[in-house]
N, C-alpha and C positions, 0 to 999 in steps of 0.2 A: 625245546620250547620257549618261546619267549616269555618276558617277566608278565606278560598280561596274560597268556595261555596261561602259565601254572595260577597264576588267583584264581582266576574264572572259572578254571576247570571244573566239567560236572556242577554247572549254572547255564542260567540262559537269562536270559533279560526280559525283565519285566517294564515294557516301555511306557506304563501306563505312570511310572514312577518315575522316569527321568527327568519331568518338566519341572515336579514339584523339591524333586532334589536341588535343584540350580542348573538341568541341562538347557541351551535353547535347541529348536529346530529347524534346520533350514533343509526344505526340500525332505528329501530320506536319509537326514543325519544330524545326528544329535552331536553335540558338543558344549563338553565343561571347560571350566577357565578356573584356574585359582594361584595363590603362590605360594610359594614353600621359601623354609630360611630366610626370614627376613626379606621376604622379596627380593630377593637374588634371584631367582629364577620362576620361571612361570610353568605350568603343567598344561598341556590339552590333552585332554581326552576324548576322541570322537569314533561313536556307533553308529552302525548303517544301519540300516533296516531290518539286516539279517542275522542282526545281533553280533555283528564281528567289531573288536576291539583293538583301537589302536590308539597310543598313546607318545607325546612328546615331553619332553623338557628342555623350554627353553631359556637360557642366558641372558636376563633383562638388562644388562651393561652393555651385552655386543647384541641381541636379538639375533642371537644363534645357536642352532639345536645345542644340547650338550649329550655328548653321549657316552662317555667313560664309565658309565655307569653300568652301561649293558655289558661290560666285560665280563667274560667267566670267570671267576673266581676273582672278582674285584679286590684291592688290595686298596689302602689308603683311607684316611680318617674320612676326607672331603667327598669322594666318590662312596663311600659306602653312607654316608649322611642322608646324599640325595636319596640315594638307590632306598635306603629307608624309610623318607619321606613320601617318596614317589609310590612304594608299596603301601602306603597308610592311607594311602588315600584311594587306591585301588581297591582295597580288600573295604575302604566305608561303603565306595561303590556299591561292591560284592554285598554285603551287607543289608541294604536298604534299597538295590532296585534288581533283585535278583530273585529268582527260585533254583532250589535243588535240583538236578537233574541226573541222568545215568551216565551220560558221556561226558568226555572233556569238551569237542567241538561243538560247534552253534549247529552244525549242519547234521550232526548225528542227534543231536536232540530233536532236531525238525523234523527230521525222517523218521526216528520212534514217536513223535506225535503222531505225523501221519499215516503210519501203521497203526496206533491203536485206533484213530478217528475210523479208518475204515474196517478193521478185522479185531478190535478189543484184543489184543495181545502186548502186551508186555515184554522187557526183554528178560529175559532168564541168567543168573551170573552160578554157572553151575559148580565151578571150584572153587574151596575154601582162600586158596589161597592166590585168587587170581578174579580181582575185583575188576579190570578192564574190560572183558570180553561179555558181552552180553548176545544172547540167542533166542532169534525169533521163531516159532516152531508154532504147528498146528494143536490144538489142544487133542482133537480129536482124534489123532493119532500118534502124536507124538514127533513127527519129521519135522525138521528143520527146513525152512526158507531162505533164511539172515542170519549173517552173524556179523556182531563191531568187533573189530580186534582194535587192540592200538601196539603200534610196530613202528620199527625204525623203517624208512623207507627204501632204504638201501635191500630190502631183501624183497624189492619187487623192481627196484630199478637202481643198479649199481652207480647211478650220477649222482643220486641227491642223498643226502646224510641228515635225515631231521624225524623228529615221532610224529606221526600222522595216525589220525583214524581211517580206518577201514570198514568196505561194507564187503563180505560174501554173498555171492548169490548164485542162483542155481539158473542157468539158461541154456544148457543142453546145446542143440544146434546153432543156437545164436552165439557161442562163445568167441568161434573164428572171426568172424563180420564184425565182432566189436574189437577185438583186440588190436582193430585197426585203427582206431580211433583213439585220439585224446582221453584221458583220464579212466581208461579201462584197462586192466592190469591180468597178467598170467594169476592163478587164485593163487592165496599164501593158504596153504597147511591144508587142502583140498582138492580133492579131484582136478585136474587142471583141464579135463575134458569136458566138463561138466559145468564147471562151476570156473566166475572168474570177481577179481576185487576191482572195485569202484573206492577212490580217496574222498574222504568226506574231504575237502576243501574248500566249496564250491566251482571246482572247475566244469563241475554238473549242477545243472540245474536240480532245485527238489524234483521238480513233475515228471522230467526223463528218468533221473533214478526209480519212481515211485513205479513208471511204467513195468520197469524190468523187477521190481520188487513183487509187481502183480502175477508177473511172467511166472515167478521160481514158486510163490503160493499157489499158482493153479497147477503145480507137482505133487502137490502137499493134498492138494482137493479130494476127498469122497463124500460122496452122495446116498446118505440112507433112506431105505423107502418102508415106508407101516403102515399098518393097517391100525385104523383108529375107531372104535364102535360110537356108534351114532343109539340114543335109544328115541324112536318115532314117538315116542307117549309124551316127550318135553320137548322136539323139534320137528316142524312140518318138514320132512329132507326132501318130500317129493318137487316141492316148491321152492326152497332152500337160495338155490342159483338165478332165479328169474328174474330178479334186477338189478344184479350187483355180484361180481366175480371175485369179490377181496371181501372177506370175512375174518372175524374174531374166533379165537379158539381157545379154549382151555389147554396149557400147557402141562403135560404130566410125566414126560419125558424130555432124556437132554436130548432134545432136536436145535437141527441148526438150518444158519438159511440156505439156502437151496435143494433142502429135503424134499422128496417124492412122502405126499399122504393119501393113503386110497379109506375114504369115507364108507365103513359097513356099515348100513342101516339094519337093526336086527330086528328079531320079529314082530308086526308076524309079515315085514318084508323078507328081511334074511339075504341081503344083497350086497355090491359094491356098488353105487350110484354115481361116488367123484372120484377123480383125480386132484389131487392139490399140489402148489408148490407153496413150501414156507418160505416166504419173503420178509418175514420179521419176527425176531424173538424174544424172548426175557421182557417184556413188557409187565411193570409191575400193575397189577389189579388183585383186589381184594373183594373176595365176596364169599358169602356163605350161608346157603340155608338147608333144610333138613335130607336134600339130596345131592347138593353141590357145594365144593370149597373148591375157592380158588385162590394162588398169590402171585401168579403170573400168565399169561397170555402170548398168544402168538399170530401174527395174519399169516391167512393164506391167501392163494391163489388158485381160482378154476383152470384148470388144463382141459379136463376131457368129463363127457357126461356118459357114463353107459345105460344101456338097457338093463330093463330087470333079470332078462333072461342072460346075461353075459357070464356074469359073476357073482350066482347063487352059492350057497355055504355048499352045495354038494359040488362044486367044483373045487374051490378053496382043497378041500378034504382030499382032493387027490392030491396036492402039493403039501399033505403034511399038517394042515392044520388043523386042531381037536376042537378048536372053542378060541373064542373073542370076546375075553373078559375086559380088557384094556389095550390100551397101545402097545404094537410088538410088531418087531422089523420082520419083513419079508425074506421068504429064503430066493435066492439067486434064482431057482427055477422058476417059481412065480412071477420073479419081477420080470425075467425076458418076458414069459405070456403074456404079461399084461402089456410090455413096452408096444405099444402098437397105435 
């Protein structure tokens, strides 16, 4: 790990703070320059648009880069003084221009943020003695679809000996095809027939990686089907979807995007009239009267209309439904019957 990687691990750049700190932006590169050790050396720190940080120490007398302070286990007062002064600058930039993150590399943190934006999942660190391994899993069933690990690259490729962050994802039949491409490796610590490893060092674009994260996530997806009762005294369900096929609805159970919802209209109608799909959940909404209390709502999209004689309560009883007093999951048998 380089000096810069060590200092800035588990942090990411807040670009809005760089200019006020003293960086100068040129195209997609931010440059900061300052002198150290009585102006004997010049420090140049560059940060690209992806948050990757590089630094140089220039000997002002010779206008040449000085690198002795980078030697591992550096000894000698002079090189140690340069290293200390250089690290002080890096830590000051970190303290003023970054935010704390889950992982070490900028790409791992960008991917983590993209996963949160798409699925609202954050990494879980499941082992007390390991704060480097973050697991992404579907909260509906606990299944893993991504694991970020910090390992020596030699465990993937004997040609390279450095610490890197990797992302393990499940791709099944795509694994063999991708192993022929740069940036993809046989899975570390996972089933090598179904999983593979990606090194998070910007060899691959974030967008390409997220395509395969989506594929891995799809292996964990399950869709529930629900019946929700509706009181026709409070809602004209016969004409409910006449002018719009999307509506908001009280969310009383732990429903998820993609779930199927059958709206059952109570007496005197007593039948399922609509099949809908959940397209958005956990929308904050506060409402209360003598009949109804809501703290959050969801959005439903109409998929299908039913005639009143297709799924009346007498038909539903044949599939074990004895009462519909609130949202309830339906049996697999009824689900198959209604999947028309």
